[in-house]
C-alpha positions, 0 to 999 in steps of 0.5 A, spaced: 577 834 915 584 831 918 589 827 915 593 822 918 600 819 915 603 813 918 611 812 918 611 804 919 619 800 919 621 793 916 625 793 922 627 796 929 632 802 928 629 803 921 629 811 922 621 811 924 622 815 929 627 821 925 623 821 920 616 822 923 620 828 927 622 831 921 615 830 918 612 833 924 616 840 923 616 841 916 608 840 916 609 845 922 613 850 918 608 849 912 603 852 917 599 846 918 597 844 926 600 837 927 601 832 933 605 825 932 602 819 936 605 813 938 600 808 941 605 803 945 612 805 945 617 801 949 623 805 952 626 807 958 627 814 956 621 818 958 619 825 958 616 826 965 611 834 967 607 835 973 601 831 971 604 825 966 609 821 963 610 818 956 617 816 951 621 822 950 621 820 943 614 823 942 615 830 947 621 830 941 616 830 936 611 835 939 616 839 940 618 839 933 610 840 931 612 845 934 606 843 939 604 842 946 606 835 949 600 830 950 599 824 953 595 822 947 601 822 944 603 816 947 598 813 951 601 806 953 608 806 955 612 800 957 618 801 962 622 794 961 624 792 967 627 785 966 625 778 965 620 780 961 617 784 966 615 792 965 612 798 968 606 800 964 604 808 964 596 808 961 595 816 958 601 818 961 600 815 968 602 808 972 598 802 971 601 796 974 607 792 973 606 786 967 610 781 965 608 780 956 604 774 956 599 778 961 600 784 958 599 780 951 593 776 952 589 780 957 590 788 956 593 789 949 586 787 945 581 789 950 583 795 954 589 797 951 586 798 943 581 801 946 586 807 950 589 807 943 584 809 939 581 814 943 587 817 944 588 818 936 581 820 935 582 826 940 588 828 937 584 828 930 579 832 933 584 838 935 589 837 930 590 839 921 594 833 921 597 826 926 603 823 924 603 816 927 609 812 928 608 804 928 612 799 932 618 795 930 616 791 924 608 790 922 610 784 919 612 780 926 607 773 924 608 771 932 606 777 934 601 781 929 595 778 933 596 782 939 600 788 935 596 795 936 601 800 934 601 799 927 596 797 922 591 796 927 591 803 928 592 805 920 586 801 919 582 805 925 584 811 922 584 810 915 591 812 914 595 811 909 602 807 911 609 809 908 614 803 909 621 806 912 627 801 911 634 801 913 639 800 908 646 800 912 643 793 915 642 790 908 637 786 905 633 792 903 628 790 898 627 783 900 626 787 907 620 791 904 617 785 899 618 780 905 614 785 910 608 785 904 608 778 903 608 777 911 602 782 912 595 780 913 591 781 906 587 787 908 592 791 911 596 791 905 592 796 902 594 801 906 602 801 904 602 807 898 610 807 899 618 806 901 623 811 904 630 807 904 634 810 910 642 811 911 643 811 902 649 814 901 653 811 895 650 812 887 643 812 886 644 809 879 645 803 882 639 802 885 634 804 881 633 796 878 631 795 885 626 801 885 623 797 877 623 790 880 620 793 887 614 797 884 613 789 880 612 785 885 609 791 890 605 795 887 608 800 891 612 807 889 619 808 891 619 815 895 626 818 896 632 815 901 635 820 906 641 819 910 640 820 917 
């Protein structure tokens, strides 16, 4: 039975892509058939094959997973053009140019969500483990309704979620607690633990924060990384 794991962040740049890449290689080296997945990625950097175009990040993650690169790994790619407009690619093929309001109100919750779910299901049929990557933060309260990159994907496959936060930016504990507090009730149960990224100091200084974090969120501190 295919397992899933999702990495979400308290913000953009928290380290989601790097952690997913590392986990893909770790599990691949353990002998699992692993695939990365990100339902929607906004990026100017893409990977182009003869047949399709997806985000470069998911292509690199596929290489880390020692598997073939597939358009199902990034079914929706948004290439920004400026002035709130993007080129939209669906399963690796150019779809159309859209302004942000058109994309969110007329595409994301209809065709976009359907395409994302089907691509994820496709990967789950082929692999032992699919590691999902979220986008930005799952707790952007002005955008949660249209967000098809985070908790809607976790719910679709009943995936546990690990929340990663960048301590370099400061406010790590506040961002973790705040993210959980702002999540819609049905989604809180998916978050199983936290990773603090870019920590380079004395771990003992952080320990009181772990205790308070567990009391406030019931989640587990899983570790720190230095990426």
